[in-house]
Every structure is written in C-alpha cells, then in structure tokens.
MIBALUM-833773 format. One line per field, with one value per residue (C-alpha): x, y, z; residue in one letter. Coordinates in steps of 0.001 Angstrom, whole numbers. Example, Ala and Ser with C-alpha at 12.3 -4.5 7.8 and 13.67 -1.06 7.14 Angstrom:
BEGIN
u: c(12300_13670)
v: c(-4500_-1060)
w: c(7800_7140)
tilo: c(A_S)
END
This chain:
BEGIN
u: c(18799_19354_22787_22573_23485_24198_22032_25063_25711_21864_21853_24648_23181_19763_21386_23207_20101_17771_20363_20963_17473_16559_19434_18019_14576_15893_17863_14767_11912_13380_16546_15218_18611_18326_21522_20303_17586_14207_15288_18373_16177_13710_16442_17729_14117_13364_16574_15688_12211_13409_15978_13257_11011_13820_14809_11586_12977_15715_13140_13819_11109_12554_12776_11573_9355_7274_6099_3281_1517_-361_-3937_-6470_-7070_-10607_-10500_-8087_-7192_-7317_-4076_-3561_-1015_1775_1886_-1555_-1681_-3280_-4947_-3911_-5638_-6075_-5168_-6378_-4499_-1362_-3218_-4147_-546_677_-2019_-718_2763_1756_-238_2891_5159_2959_3608_7353_8200_11613_12762_13824_11488_12341_10191_10123_7423_6413_4027_755_281_-3409_-3247_-3825_-1912_-293_2098_5157_6763_10147_11787_15478_15408_12626_9179_6786_3583_1861_-1328_-3931_-4343_-7957_-9440_-5942_-5830_-6674_-6204_-6292_-3385_-2595_936_299_-722_2030_4713_3561_4683_8279_9334_8702_11887_11236_14480_16191_19790_22544_22152_18621_17162_15550_12204_11330_7808_7262_4232_3790_1446_489_-682_-1205_461_-1820_-790_-1331_-4816_-5838_-4587_-6606_-9764_-9385_-9058_-12031_-14064_-13355_-14384_-17749_-16623_-17266_-14408_-12690_-13448_-9757_-6375_-6899_-10156_-8300_-5548_-8070_-9836_-6705_-5408_-8710_-8415_-8045_-6073_-2519_-1882_-4495_-2958_444_-975_-2093_1265_1084_3806_4822_6554_7596_7429_7182_8394_6303_7877_11742_13647_16378_15923_18656_20577_18456_17347_15320_12683_15002_17671_15021_14248_17818_17961_15065_16870_19996_17975_16461_13157_11697_11404_9754_12320_10395_10581_12420_13420_13186_14238_11248_7552_7699_10030_7503_4667_6573_7631_4072_2585_5211_4609_842_1618_3598_1707_-82_3280_3881_3170_980_-1786_-933_-3689_-1635_1512_2283_4154_6100_8113_11615_12896_11854_12561_9507_7012_6363_5993_3679_1553_-1639_-5344_-7936_-7276_-4134_-660_195_3709_2225_-529_-1809_-1982_-4656_-4509_-7675_-9852_-9492_-12627_-16087_-19508_-22551_-25545_-25896_-28799_-28600_-26065_-25205_-23337_-20764_-19309_-15547_-13719_-12902_-16442_-16016_-19122_-18231_-20832_-20703_-22677_-24570_-24076_-25600_-23090_-20289_-17302_-13865_-10514_-12253_-14236_-17879_-18149_-21373_-20197_-17760_-16629_-17416_-14730_-16466_-19360_-17009_-16116_-19908_-20197_-17035_-18215_-21860_-22891_-26615_-28520_-29543_-26621_-24531_-20882_-17307_-15879_-12232_-10592_-6760_-5080_-6510_-7755_-11471_-13330_-13967_-16162_-14218_-16734_-20421_-21812_-24048_-25295_-27270_-29217_-33069_-34070_-35148_-31857_-31796_-29315_-27223_-27888_-25461_-26504_-27352_-27293_-25257_-26934_-25835_-26529_-28533_-26128_-25458_-22473_-20045_-17748_-14062_-12920_-9331_-10095_-13292_-15037_-18421_-17859_-20172_-19864_-20579_-17285_-19313_-21205_-21557_-19900_-16906_-16559_-16731_-14184_-12095_-11839_-10885_-8136_-7079_-6529_-5020_-1365_185_-1372_-1926_-1700_-4205_-4351_-7877_-9704_-10669_-13673_-16221_-15271_-15344_-18834_-20047_-18649_-20328_-23625_-23681_-22788_-19454_-17272_-18056_-14602_-10841_-10668_-13424_-11107_-9107_-12073_-13111_-13436_-13299_-17030_-17787_-15935_-17744_-20880_-19598_-20009_-17370_-15411_-14320_-11620_-8493_-9692_-10791_-7591_-5538_-7434_-6997_-3231_-3123_-5007_-2518_462_-769_-408_3315_3295_5771_4558_4404_1989_-137_-371_-1355_-3899_-5935_-6544_-5125_-6779_-4244_-1578_-605_1740_4933_3804_3225_6780_8172_6068_7332_11002_10822_8978_9534_6525_2679_2727_5141_3178_5_1780_3337_2639_1528_4620_6802_4976_4853_8673_9112_9884_7127_4323_3521_827_-2363_-1313_-12_-3346_-5186_-2879_-3504_-7303_-7386_-5535_-7579_-10946_-12405_-13350_-9743_-8434_-10984_-10144_-6480_-6850_-9013_-6383_-3476_-5634_-6264_-2466_-1786_1676_3218_6783_9298_10720_14079_16835_16924_19999_22986_25467_25805_26817_23732_23634_21663_20774_17437_16477_13513_12873_11036_10379_10617_13583_14595_13127_9977_10199_9442_12537_14635_13377_14242_17784_18081_16846_19175_22151_21210_19361_15785_13416_10756_7842_8279_11025_11809_14789_15763_16244_19827_19353_16694_17192_15892_14547_12862_10085_10459_7647_7388_9789_12614_11609_11209_14639_16264_14483_15723_19308_19012_21392_19964_21496_20653_19615_23076_24884_22567_23655_27319_26619_25653_28209)
v: c(10210_6628_5024_2076_-1358_-4709_-7723_-9273_-6159_-6013_-9585_-8918_-5759_-7429_-10350_-7893_-5689_-8728_-10007_-6469_-5551_-8961_-8556_-5083_-6563_-9073_-6455_-4148_-6606_-9504_-8304_-4698_-3382_-1303_-138_2327_5123_4718_6964_4684_1719_3155_4090_507_-831_1759_785_-2887_-2302_-159_-2876_-5551_-3420_-2919_-6787_-8550_-12037_-11418_-10951_-13512_-15495_-14317_-10637_-8217_-6578_-9745_-8958_-7016_-9126_-8206_-8701_-9833_-13625_-15015_-17400_-19180_-22730_-25386_-27133_-30147_-29820_-32500_-32527_-31672_-28425_-29432_-26977_-26884_-27887_-24921_-24493_-21608_-21883_-23273_-26510_-27372_-26876_-29255_-31700_-31564_-32132_-35167_-36830_-36592_-38045_-41097_-41610_-41020_-42500_-41525_-39713_-36151_-33434_-29627_-26892_-24079_-21267_-18895_-15885_-16942_-14312_-13483_-13660_-16178_-19458_-20213_-22728_-21673_-24202_-23570_-25771_-25432_-22309_-20406_-19796_-21917_-21871_-19940_-21446_-20810_-23443_-23962_-27050_-28282_-30768_-28435_-24778_-21959_-21172_-17470_-17344_-14062_-12430_-14094_-12569_-9097_-9637_-8332_-10192_-13458_-14115_-15064_-17031_-18640_-18105_-20760_-24042_-24897_-28322_-29370_-28952_-26788_-26355_-24121_-22841_-19257_-16671_-13712_-10620_-6850_-4523_-2321_855_-481_-1772_1694_3276_888_1448_5160_4997_2713_4975_7972_5995_5157_1466_-1035_-1208_-4321_-5459_-6291_-6951_-10702_-10049_-7347_-9969_-12693_-10282_-8991_-12560_-13282_-10345_-11514_-8498_-8808_-5098_-4224_-6711_-5060_-1721_-3326_-3965_-7503_-9201_-12724_-14910_-18558_-21063_-24708_-27042_-29061_-31291_-31051_-33063_-34091_-33988_-31942_-33221_-31364_-32822_-30032_-27531_-24693_-25920_-25862_-22280_-21299_-23310_-20993_-17984_-18873_-19216_-15689_-16668_-14330_-15875_-14095_-12544_-13394_-17247_-18816_-22353_-23739_-26947_-26993_-26227_-23816_-21662_-21670_-20750_-17854_-16544_-16690_-14837_-12108_-11914_-11415_-8272_-6717_-7961_-4649_-2949_-5057_-3790_-6801_-8724_-11791_-13836_-16492_-18569_-21809_-24380_-27072_-30155_-29208_-32761_-33550_-37285_-37394_-36126_-39498_-41217_-38545_-38602_-36729_-36706_-36458_-32786_-31588_-32717_-33931_-32205_-28718_-26879_-23353_-21262_-18751_-15333_-13792_-12519_-8826_-8547_-9606_-8559_-6900_-4866_-1140_-749_3064_5918_8379_11548_12396_15718_15842_18369_20468_20452_17898_15801_12041_9448_6248_3134_974_-2573_-5994_-7636_-9345_-11075_-9940_-10931_-12380_-9085_-8299_-5237_-3238_217_1213_4631_5944_8692_11501_12123_12143_8463_7653_8972_7081_3856_4349_3081_3297_2546_-1073_-2091_-5182_-4114_-5394_-4281_-4234_-4150_-3542_-3868_-1310_954_1870_-579_911_85_-842_-1964_-2623_-6006_-4848_-8367_-8325_-5183_-5453_-2003_-839_811_4518_7135_8718_12496_15180_17137_20680_21396_20169_17127_18330_22005_22684_25372_25656_23599_24272_22092_22376_21911_21274_18434_17276_17622_18938_21315_22788_26590_26867_27033_26595_23528_21222_18343_20439_21882_18562_16780_19895_20061_16388_16975_20148_18374_15134_13957_15177_18544_20361_17226_18041_15122_14197_16086_13036_12353_11811_14973_17043_15790_16546_19998_20752_19249_21448_24494_25125_24965_26345_26878_26380_29560_28252_25482_28081_29669_26456_26766_24098_24522_23751_20457_19350_19356_16606_12911_11233_14613_15182_17585_15614_14735_18406_19793_17551_18546_22184_21632_19986_22963_25410_23290_23343_27290_26755_24093_24311_26318_23309_21391_24602_24890_21251_21640_24502_22374_24371_22649_20436_21022_17899_17367_17410_20599_22296_21449_22893_26109_26501_25814_28369_31254_30710_32800_32521_36305_35797_32891_34903_37647_35276_35860_33131_33069_32890_29887_28127_28161_26268_22648_20387_23143_23712_25902_24172_24202_27655_28873_26843_28434_31994_31402_29985_32790_35447_34193_36654_33595_32400_35884_36165_32589_33312_36800_35184_32475_34992_36942_33880_33200_30789_31570_28946_28486_29240_26064_25131_24878_21085_21122_19571_19222_20082_16520_16317_19997_20740_17076_15790_12230_9948_6799_3684_305_-996_400_-432_2742_4723_6753_9922_9313_8625_11990_13686_12444_14005_17422_17286_16847_19754_17834_17816_14640_14445_11958_11821_11207_13909_15266_17255_14102_13216_9896_7245_5069_1638_-680_-4081_-4367_-1031_564_2450_5078_2652_2286_5947_6572_4096_5762_9228_7768_8826_7209_4494_3368_839_2175_1120_3233_6176_5874_5994_9330_10800_9272)
w: c(-43114_-41578_-42068_-44354_-42751_-44256_-43435_-41637_-39528_-38837_-37586_-35348_-33956_-33508_-31572_-29299_-28780_-27945_-25368_-23885_-23551_-22013_-19594_-18602_-18310_-15873_-13849_-13573_-13174_-11461_-9601_-8890_-9727_-12892_-14594_-17054_-17226_-18762_-21672_-22299_-22308_-24624_-27036_-27232_-27741_-30449_-32281_-32176_-33332_-36331_-37364_-37213_-39399_-41918_-41719_-40674_-41544_-38875_-36089_-33375_-31527_-28209_-29186_-26415_-29226_-29193_-25671_-27121_-29631_-32804_-33640_-30931_-30709_-31526_-28634_-26212_-27090_-24250_-23171_-21008_-18252_-18470_-14532_-12951_-11137_-7819_-5440_-1741_1443_3829_7514_9635_12891_14623_15769_12225_10993_13636_12679_9028_10166_12361_9541_7317_10093_10243_6589_6525_9819_11244_8120_8544_7347_7071_5591_3154_3738_944_712_-875_-3484_-4086_-7850_-10583_-10971_-14211_-15825_-18018_-20409_-21770_-24490_-25244_-22948_-24923_-23555_-25680_-23678_-20829_-19584_-16721_-14111_-15155_-13503_-12664_-15622_-18585_-18871_-21423_-23638_-22728_-24054_-25985_-22672_-20701_-23053_-22127_-18465_-18391_-15163_-17214_-19303_-22996_-22938_-19917_-18920_-19507_-17804_-18707_-19429_-22557_-21142_-18040_-16790_-13784_-11861_-10808_-9762_-11874_-9938_-10140_-7778_-5542_-7300_-10754_-9501_-8149_-11449_-13540_-11509_-11663_-15439_-15802_-13496_-15574_-18792_-16995_-16890_-14000_-11609_-10237_-6682_-5948_-7574_-8077_-10002_-12087_-12856_-13898_-16158_-17671_-18466_-20178_-22697_-26209_-27156_-25774_-26487_-23839_-21475_-21908_-20647_-17261_-15762_-14506_-12557_-11658_-9119_-9881_-6993_-8213_-10791_-13179_-15865_-16092_-18626_-17993_-14199_-12502_-9390_-6916_-3625_-1968_-2892_-1641_-4060_-6855_-6104_-6382_-9720_-11030_-9936_-11780_-14961_-14560_-13159_-10508_-6992_-4098_-1800_1358_1030_4044_5119_8597_10449_12591_12185_15100_13193_10267_12403_14036_10633_9250_12274_11927_8112_8732_10592_7807_4727_4364_3681_487_-2844_-3570_-1895_247_1756_3510_3510_1654_3849_1826_2810_1644_825_-2776_-2120_313_-2292_-3846_-593_830_-2361_-2851_-1977_-4644_-5102_-3080_-2441_1157_923_905_2730_2806_6001_5414_6981_8450_5611_4725_2286_2527_1090_2810_2101_2632_5005_5273_5112_7972_7430_10105_10789_11531_13807_10651_9498_6790_6120_5546_4345_6424_5456_7967_6785_7153_9710_7876_9467_8041_9576_12718_13305_12780_10454_10717_9434_6630_5330_1837_2363_520_-1950_-4891_-3948_-3769_-7278_-8564_-7184_-8320_-4963_-3707_-546_-732_-2791_-2000_-1853_-1292_2097_2973_6277_6309_9622_12116_9330_9390_6877_3542_577_-2492_-5153_-5905_-6731_-9508_-10313_-7047_-7767_-7696_-8809_-5383_-4544_-3792_-4746_-1955_-1980_-1231_1855_1317_5056_7993_9581_13072_13164_9952_8713_4971_3544_702_-1325_-847_-4421_-3353_-1124_-2806_751_1638_4735_7179_7214_11014_12981_16168_14935_17968_16069_15266_18653_20449_18121_18032_21822_22092_19650_21291_24632_23174_24001_20737_20992_24327_26471_29008_31176_32478_29526_27548_25307_28149_30168_26993_26129_29700_29547_26268_27314_30439_28455_30313_27228_23645_22330_23169_25372_27662_28838_30580_32200_34022_37894_40380_41124_37523_37761_40787_38750_36470_37288_39413_39896_43468_44699_43919_40225_39770_40963_38815_35746_36626_37066_33722_32009_33660_32589_28947_28667_28020_25367_22399_19538_17218_19494_19897_16087_15808_18575_16991_13969_10986_7794_5843_8448_10244_13050_10861_8958_12354_13396_10285_10668_14330_13409_10532_12247_15972_17170_16485_15637_12718_11370_11346_9407_6857_3171_868_-1226_1849_3021_-332_-625_2689_1947_3121_2882_-757_-2261_-1122_2562_2337_1064_3825_6421_5134_4929_8449_10192_8234_9580_12260_14430_14423_15426_18195_19626_19680_21173_24001_24550_24817_27315_29476_29658_26858_25590_23307_23892_21089_19435_20842_18309_17729_15546_17413_14469_10821_9726_7420_6513_3309_2745_2263_3517_2827_4762_3342_4710_8334_10289_13899_15428_14715_11517_13455_15683_12551_10962_14300_14032_10529_11705_14816_12509_10262_7389_6277_6378_3662_3165_-668_-3099_-5546_-7583_-4513_-2326_-1549_244_506_3630_2942_5684_5305_2817_1129_-693_-4083_-2774_-3486_-7260_-7618_-6055_-8549_-11464_-10380_-9641_-5970_-3657_-1452_1846_4467_7975_9403_6868_7778_11465_10422_8788_12066_14371)
tilo: c(X_X_X_X_X_X_X_X_X_X_X_X_X_X_X_X_X_X_X_X_X_X_X_X_X_X_X_X_X_X_X_X_X_X_X_X_X_X_X_X_X_X_X_X_X_X_X_X_X_X_X_X_X_X_X_X_X_X_X_X_X_X_X_X_X_X_X_X_X_X_X_X_X_X_X_X_X_X_X_X_X_X_X_X_X_X_X_X_X_X_X_X_X_X_X_X_X_X_X_X_X_X_X_X_X_X_X_X_X_X_X_X_X_X_X_X_X_X_X_X_X_X_X_X_X_X_X_X_X_X_X_X_X_X_X_X_X_X_X_X_X_X_X_X_X_X_X_X_X_X_X_X_X_X_X_X_X_X_X_X_X_X_X_X_X_X_X_X_X_X_X_X_X_X_X_X_X_X_X_X_X_X_X_X_X_X_X_X_X_X_X_X_X_X_X_X_X_X_X_X_X_X_X_X_X_X_X_X_X_X_X_X_X_X_X_X_X_X_X_X_X_X_X_X_X_X_X_X_X_X_X_X_X_X_X_X_X_X_X_X_X_X_X_X_X_X_X_X_X_X_X_X_X_X_X_X_X_X_X_X_X_X_X_X_X_X_X_X_X_X_X_X_X_X_X_X_X_X_X_X_X_X_X_X_X_X_X_X_X_X_X_X_X_X_X_X_X_X_X_X_X_X_X_X_X_X_X_X_X_X_X_X_X_X_X_X_X_X_X_X_X_X_X_X_X_X_X_X_X_X_X_X_X_X_X_X_X_X_X_X_X_X_X_X_X_X_X_X_X_X_X_X_X_X_X_X_X_X_X_X_X_X_X_X_X_X_X_X_X_X_X_X_X_X_X_X_X_X_X_X_X_X_X_X_X_X_X_X_X_X_X_X_X_X_X_X_X_X_X_X_X_X_X_X_X_X_X_X_X_X_X_X_X_X_X_X_X_X_X_X_X_X_X_X_X_X_X_X_X_X_X_X_X_X_X_X_X_X_X_X_X_X_X_X_X_X_X_X_X_X_X_X_X_X_X_X_X_X_X_X_X_X_X_X_X_X_X_X_X_X_X_X_X_X_X_X_X_X_X_X_X_X_X_X_X_X_X_X_X_X_X_X_X_X_X_X_X_X_X_X_X_X_X_X_X_X_X_X_X_X_X_X_X_X_X_X_X_X_X_X_X_X_X_X_X_X_X_X_X_X_X_X_X_X_X_X_X_X_X_X_X_X_X_X_X_X_X_X_X_X_X_X_X_X_X_X_X_X_X_X_X_X_X_X_X_X_X_X_X_X_X_X_X_X_X_X_X_X_X_X_X_X_X_X_X_X_X_X_X_X_X_X_X_X_X_X_X_X_X_X_X_X_X_X_X_X_X_X_X_X_X_X_X_X_X_X_X_X_X_X_X_X_X_X_X_X_X_X_X_X_X_X_X_X_X_X_X_X_X_X_X_X_X_X_X_X_X_X_X_X_X_X_X_X_X_X_X_X_X_X_X_X_X_X_X_X_X_X_X)
END
C-alpha cells in the first residue's frame, strides 16, 4: 500500500526529482560521467511518474517524463527561423582553405584573425530555442529560412536539456546537429531487417527519417544524440567576443559541445589538426564527413558578411567520401583458406575516397538475404579506411524488374566438392580440405611473418609450387629440394639456398605461432598465444577436453568446440604426424611473466594509446595479469586512451575502474 502524501509534499518531491533526474541526464548524456546506476536512475524516474499520475496538475513543463510524448502528431507545423540557418561553402584541399583565408584577409585588412575548428558531424541540422531557460521550440533547418517544428521529437533526445542551467538569457537560440551513433544505427537496421522492413543506407538517413516520425514515442526508441555548435538569436547579448568563448558559454548552461573542437592562431595549425583527425575519424562512435573552420572573432562576422547562401566567416573542409552508389554487374564466389565461401560483387566503377571501387564484399549469404540484394541492383557501397569496400544497402527505387536473385552455391566453385552450412558462423564451407583454393591461401598464411615466418615463401612462390605440383600440403614445404626450386622462375642457387634456410629455421618456431600457422578455425593469433601458454606442448592441446578449453579465459564454448573438431579430423592428425616426422618441433612457450604486480587482474584497453595495443597487452601478461578484448563484470581495469570507444561506456555502467595509460604504467613500475 502506497504511503499517502500531501499536495505540498508532492510538489516539493516532484521539484526535487525533476532537478535531480535532469542533473543525472546531464552527467550521463553530456558530461559522460554518470554518478548512479541504471537501476537507481529508473527508480527516481518511476517515482516521479507515479507522483505525476497522482497529482497531474503538478506536472512540470520541463519534467523528464515529457521527453516521451503522447499521441502522434497529424503533421508538422512550419516555423520561420529568427536568424537564417545558412549552409556552408565547401573546400576539399589545403590550397582551397588558404584561398578562403586570403579572401577574408582582403576584406578585414590588418585585423587579427584566429580560428576554431570543429568536427562536421554527418547528421541533421536543427535549431533549439530556449525562453527563460526552458526549451520552447526544436526545428529542422529546412531551406534555411523555414523549417519544421519537431519539438516533440527533440524532447526525446536526452543530451538536449529541457531546462538550461543558471545564467541563461531571456532568449537563447542555438544550432546543433542531431545524429545517430553507429551502434544504434546497426541495431535499428538489424531490427528492421528482422521485421522485413527496408533498412537505412547510413546513420544520417536514419536520423532524418527518425526526426520525421509523427509519433515521438517511436522517435524515443531510436536513441538519437546531439551536439550544439553555433548561436542564433540571443537576447540580451552576453559580453562574449569569440566563438570559443560562446562554446564555453553553451557548456556552462548544460548544452553538449563536441570534445574534439580546437582553436588555433594560424590556419596551418587548423590544417594539420584536420588531417590528423581524418585518420582517426573511423574510431569515433559517430560519422564525421569533414571539419568546419570558423573565424574565432565574433566582431569580424558582420564585416565579413555572407554570400547568397553561406557565411564568409565559416567554411567546411570535406573529407574524402566514404560512400557511393554503384550497380552490381555480377557476383563471384571466393573460397578462403578455411574453405569459407564469400560472395563478392563486381560493380560498375565508382569513386569513393579518391579510389575507384570495382568490387565489394557481401560477407556471407545470410547478409545477401538480410540486405535483399540481387544481381543488377543499384547499391550503396561504403569504404572505411583500408577496409575492403562493403555493400550497406539497396536502392530499391532504381529496380527495373530485370534483377536476378543471388543463389547459394551447392558445390565449391573451385573444386566442385559439396558444401555445408556452418550454423555457428553463418558460413557456407567447402568440405574438401585439399581444395586448391584452401591449400594455396592456407600455405601463404602458414609461411607468413606472424605464423612460421618463412622468408622467401611469398604468394607468387607458393602459387608456382602448387602449379608445378611440388606442394600440396604443409608437410610438402619441408620436402622441397634445391633442384625443385631451380625449376621456378628467377630462382638461382643463392635464392634457393636462402629459402631452404628459412624453411629449416621455421622448424623451431614457438608453439603459439605454429598453432596460428596451421589455421585452427576461430582461433586467432591471441587465442593461439593463450593455448600455448596454458598447455605448453602440442600434444597436451590435442588431448584437451572441451570443458577444460571452455574454462580458459578468452577461449569460450564456440572456439573450444572448433579446436576439438579440428584436432579430431583424420587429415589434421595425418598432416601433424608428417610435420613431426620431417623435423618440425614447435618450441614450448617461454614463461613471459616477469613480475606479479598485476597478478589476478584483468585489463581492457580502449582508445588510442602511445604504443600498439598488442604491446600494452604483452606488458599486462609479463606482470602477471590478463588482457581481454571485451569488458565484463570480471574486468578489473579499463585503460582509456584518446577517442575511447563503447568499452568506456560499458565500464562506467558496470562501475569498473577506468584509468589513463599513464596510471597503467605506474602500476607496473
């Protein structure tokens, strides 16, 4: 039975809860520094909602419960911006940025000009209007003069305060960018795919579609976010002389400003920072398609003025495009070294990020089904860093009816053997372990630097050896004679002798590298190191029980099953027996632990740190700890570098201690 409460007590408690929940929203969504758990937050929210239901006339306009609106709207109203929301002119290289600066210098003469540079978030531009500190209007940019009133949807975005902190003017209009984080975008597309709905091509399209929803309850489910970056109308005007000071002003009022914004005295500093930022943009949780460069001195804005559509005091520097459209001309099926069949689309040439793309992966046949892609379709193609281009969506509006379904192969396209579906990994796999495609790629991997490190045994040499029938499996490498090598192109005595020396030296590689070389399914380089450290010898690994493997941190049930299956195959036993007979004897792993300073502690690294992550993880192991790639309740420390990823958020939710890289080093000194 609920305790009875007077109206006066209810009002006092409601006022407290509104302020307290708003404070926690600010700490979590703006500052990224939560103070309470999700359960504690939910309890406060639930109490507020119950009090508002009991005393509806006490419900405040700025109550957090108003973030998820009521009934759907029939349509959006049009609103006129008090200050036009102009678009920006674009620059694409260093020369064009310098041209922009020189044009402005001709206008302002000898006056000093400094700069602020901001990530250009690939989202949807909006305007937020606060009156007496309370959010009164949220609107889209529209044509820059008139936009749509989307206040009900804007209120669902928790990083946008419903009420500003103290020190606000009577009227404050700010401009910002609403966006969807990559993880939320992937979750949304996965959900829509399962519901047989069309998927969005990219996070920006998903954001635009979400803001157009007439039902704010649906908008609230899609986890939008927002950064504020510019002032519109302010009344009365504060004593602020620079854009940088204006951003600090926004922060003091609880508005969310991007943490990567920087100021520079020279344009060379801006250009250097923009180039550095382009290299790390793929590590961010949101899409960035360029940088916005602004004149810092607000007093110069009126003098610089605007063109018909853009201000002269700001310009966009666009990064090389990551996405383009192309038509699928045909689909090939490639066979990997583990026998996995991968569909690869041959495309009409399209330029993305300065590179002409003609092929893109479709990953697997489940992905083909999820996307609903067909031969002949026009598709969205994405290129991220050095990653192989991938197809992310279908442009169904361009379909003509002549498109053809992409069928799942019943036989291996290389050797004609039957295939099977590996349900665990949604992969179609060739059953023939001696399939030429598997052998060639497997041998290349076996000889690679991180595996057996056989110098001189590269792709071309492996291909020639297979073509001439000299090598059909791993063991055949150790049967090669100098007379065989003389039959290969460009092989003379010195080159042949060097290769044979490399082959001989590889017989005594560490066990972890040998395990990685033979290509155990699902077991990558790190997993092979864990196995070698745990069991010390190949014989013990081959005899290990499934439960014994499952209990090893970093292995898990699926990998354990794959390891057991691999070593139980007759062909595996035969190959390993032949390798041993030919003198291949993997060396037991050296005990790498040098101290017990981190004994029993589990570390996870996130973000960019001064040394390669593999080296940092090695330091953990050398000092008696364990390095993990994922955050869980068993994690003791999360070491945070620059531009941390989602692991930091998870650590905070689980109340796991986070430390900077410098503090990590102190632990092992």
